[in-house]
C-alpha positions, 0 to 999 in steps of 0.5 A: 647727608650722612656724616661719619664722625669719630670721638676719643673718650677716656676715663673721667671724660665729661660731655661738656668737653666733647669734640668729634671729627670726620677725619682724626689726625692722630692715633688713639692715645694710650688709655683712650677709646675711639668711637664712631657714629653716623649723623644724618644731617638734613640737606636744608641744614647744610649752610654756612651758618654755625651752631645748628642742633642736629639729632644724632641717629645711630649708636656709637661703637668702638673703632678697632 
């Protein structure tokens, strides 16, 4: 299953605080950039269990 994700980044952003969403609930804050990327999630990993590592398979791009 391919899942399109969105993430807002800003000056001084640190990857340890990264969070992505499939449906951002608000507009991009001033000074931030919203990027999107597609993750290919293998069907056998779609389970109720959390904390599975999935390799990102695309390049992120800024959402205009």
